[in-house]
VOGU-3710 file (C-alpha; in Angstrom, 3 decimals, decimal comma):
1> mfgpgfaali> 40,331/-31,557/59,392  43,818/-30,175/58,779  44,738/-32,965/56,354  41,804/-32,719/53,927  41,583/-28,952/54,358  45,229/-28,426/53,469  44,991/-30,794/50,481  41,860/-28,998/49,255  43,583/-25,604/49,459  46,524/-26,905/47,438
11> glfmltvvyr> 44,097/-28,294/44,884  42,245/-24,986/44,576  45,568/-23,212/44,206  46,604/-25,552/41,392  43,274/-25,001/39,652  44,045/-21,385/38,758  47,838/-21,219/39,090  48,337/-21,859/35,365  46,411/-18,711/34,437  47,301/-15,044/34,585
21> fdgvpalqla> 45,209/-11,908/34,780  47,058/-10,142/31,956  48,336/-11,782/28,809  48,755/-15,383/27,678  49,650/-18,047/30,264  53,180/-19,437/30,097  51,795/-22,969/29,805  49,840/-22,006/26,693  52,920/-20,491/25,056  55,245/-23,348/25,995
31> lglssqsvlm> 52,959/-26,067/24,654  51,615/-24,097/21,700  47,974/-24,311/22,762  45,093/-22,133/21,666  42,863/-20,366/24,164  40,072/-22,867/23,471  42,481/-25,775/24,005  43,560/-24,341/27,346  39,924/-24,185/28,379  39,137/-27,751/27,277
41> ivlvpylvaa> 42,396/-29,342/28,457  43,336/-27,362/31,552  40,104/-26,133/33,137  37,206/-28,385/32,093  38,774/-31,767/33,030  39,764/-30,373/36,426  36,274/-29,108/37,229  34,445/-32,164/35,880  36,674/-34,566/37,805  36,291/-32,514/40,991
51> altvpvglll> 32,506/-32,517/40,614  32,572/-36,326/40,442  34,488/-36,814/43,679  33,022/-34,090/45,890  30,016/-36,341/46,720  32,415/-39,142/47,668  34,200/-36,847/50,090  30,910/-35,636/51,541  29,596/-39,173/52,084  32,752/-40,751/53,483
61> garfptavti> 34,862/-37,855/54,717  33,278/-37,466/58,145  33,607/-41,162/59,064  36,813/-42,002/57,213  38,756/-38,755/56,753  42,156/-40,430/56,490  40,951/-43,087/54,056  39,604/-40,316/51,807  42,388/-37,761/52,204  45,382/-40,006/51,507
71> patgflflgv> 44,127/-41,231/48,093  42,935/-37,717/47,274  46,374/-36,294/47,998  47,906/-39,129/45,985  45,778/-38,202/42,963  46,817/-34,586/43,363  50,472/-35,574/43,620  50,335/-37,723/40,487  48,402/-35,093/38,572  50,889/-32,376/39,454
81> llaaftpgsg> 53,795/-34,573/38,363  52,178/-35,345/35,015  51,446/-31,667/34,417  54,995/-30,701/35,369  56,662/-33,109/32,954  54,063/-33,184/30,193  55,459/-33,028/26,652  52,077/-32,148/25,194  48,362/-31,786/25,683  47,564/-35,492/26,235
91> llligralsg> 49,397/-35,999/29,514  48,438/-32,505/30,602  44,749/-33,372/30,291  45,221/-36,592/32,291  47,222/-34,776/34,942  44,634/-32,055/35,323  41,842/-34,626/35,595  43,721/-36,530/38,303  44,331/-33,307/40,198  40,634/-32,528/39,935
101> lgtgaaagaa> 39,716/-35,930/41,373  41,971/-35,323/44,362  40,784/-31,766/44,915  37,113/-32,736/44,835  37,515/-35,608/47,288  39,589/-33,532/49,710  37,187/-30,582/49,532  34,225/-32,881/50,108  35,906/-34,485/53,124  36,762/-31,087/54,588
111> aalilklrrr> 33,158/-29,925/54,131  31,846/-33,125/55,753  34,073/-32,591/58,784  32,923/-28,981/59,086  29,269/-30,062/58,985  30,042/-32,545/61,755  31,175/-29,796/64,113  28,844/-28,925/66,967  30,496/-25,674/67,975  31,670/-22,724/65,881
121> rgvvagvaaa> 30,640/-24,437/62,669  29,842/-21,128/61,017  33,181/-19,589/61,968  35,162/-22,563/60,691  33,126/-22,689/57,481  33,697/-18,968/56,912  37,432/-19,225/57,467  37,678/-22,255/55,173  35,701/-20,507/52,424  37,825/-17,362/52,733
131> lgvlalllap> 41,041/-19,365/52,473  39,702/-21,182/49,414  38,830/-17,935/47,637  42,210/-16,478/48,610  43,990/-19,514/47,136  42,066/-19,149/43,879  42,865/-15,426/43,605  46,510/-15,523/44,663  47,442/-18,508/42,516  47,537/-16,647/39,153
141> vigqliseaa> 49,705/-13,895/40,627  52,182/-16,293/42,213  52,087/-18,534/39,152  52,885/-15,624/36,859  55,882/-14,573/38,947  57,279/-18,106/39,053  56,585/-18,909/35,403  58,273/-15,733/34,202  61,351/-16,559/36,249  61,607/-20,329/35,777
151> gfrvihlaai> 58,813/-21,625/33,520  55,404/-23,170/34,127  56,808/-26,595/35,081  58,402/-25,194/38,235  54,975/-24,005/39,391  53,802/-27,612/39,568  57,027/-28,922/41,076  56,786/-26,298/43,835  53,495/-27,848/44,968  55,065/-31,272/45,609
161> pfllvalivs> 56,604/-30,473/49,046  53,278/-29,115/50,263  51,465/-32,225/49,033  53,986/-34,401/50,840  53,329/-32,457/54,044  49,569/-32,938/53,606  50,098/-36,657/52,976  52,320/-37,148/56,027  50,048/-35,124/58,310  46,988/-37,092/57,191
171> avlglvklta> 48,757/-40,410/57,774  50,048/-39,395/61,216  46,690/-38,048/62,361  45,025/-41,191/61,099  47,413/-43,382/63,093  46,888/-41,276/66,206  43,112/-41,561/65,871  43,327/-45,318/65,294  45,589/-45,788/68,314  43,275/-43,758/70,531
181> akrqvppygv> 40,278/-45,790/69,346  42,050/-49,069/70,125  42,874/-47,922/73,642  39,204/-47,233/74,334  38,088/-50,716/73,228  39,063/-53,541/75,630  39,903/-57,076/74,469  37,071/-59,096/72,925  34,949/-55,962/72,792  33,779/-56,281/76,408
191> pyppagftgg> 33,559/-52,810/77,971  35,354/-52,211/81,222  33,085/-51,493/84,219  32,946/-47,859/85,246  35,040/-46,655/88,141  33,488/-47,491/91,507  31,391/-50,361/90,133  31,474/-53,293/92,572  29,096/-55,718/90,953  25,369/-56,143/90,665
201> prpsgga> 22,759/-54,799/93,082  23,209/-55,918/96,622  20,374/-57,946/98,112  18,236/-56,170/100,660  17,817/-57,478/104,202  20,258/-59,571/106,168  20,745/-62,359/103,637
//
C-alpha cells in the first residue's frame, strides 16, 4: 500500500499547504482573491472532488491498487501543475478539483488495502491516520515558509518530485505483482500437480 498511501499523503498535504495559521495566504495576495473566493475556489472544489472518488478507491483499490493509484497520481500531478502556473482563478479551480480527484481515489485505495489486512490492521490504520493528520497540520507551516521565500507557485512545484516518486513506485510494484502472478499460473491455465504427486489412486490387489 506504499503507492496509494504515499500519493494520499501528498494530496492531503496539498489540501492545506496554500493556507497559513496567521495572516492572509500568499496565493490569495498574489491572485487578488477575497477570503470567500479562496474558500470557493481553493477548498470546496478539492473536497467535493475527493468525496466523489473516495468510493471508487474503496471499491477498486483492494483488487486493482495499481490501476487506481497511477491515474490518481496523474490527476494530482496535473492539478499541481495547473495550480503552480495558474494566471487566475479559473485554472486554479480546475487544478484544485483535479488534485481532489486524485487525493480521494488514492485515499480510498489505501483504506481498502488496510481493510484487507488480516494482521495488525488497527496498528496500520492508526499510523496512516496519524500521518494524514500530521500532513494536514504541517502543510500550512511549511507552505508559509516556502511562500514567503519564493512565492506560492514554488510550493506546488516542490510537490512534483514526490508525485513522480509515487508514480514510479506504484508502476514498479504493479509490474512486480503482475510478474509474480504470471509465474504462479502455468500455460493454458492448467495447474501444476503438487510435489510428490504420481498420478491417480493406485488399484488395490495384485492387478
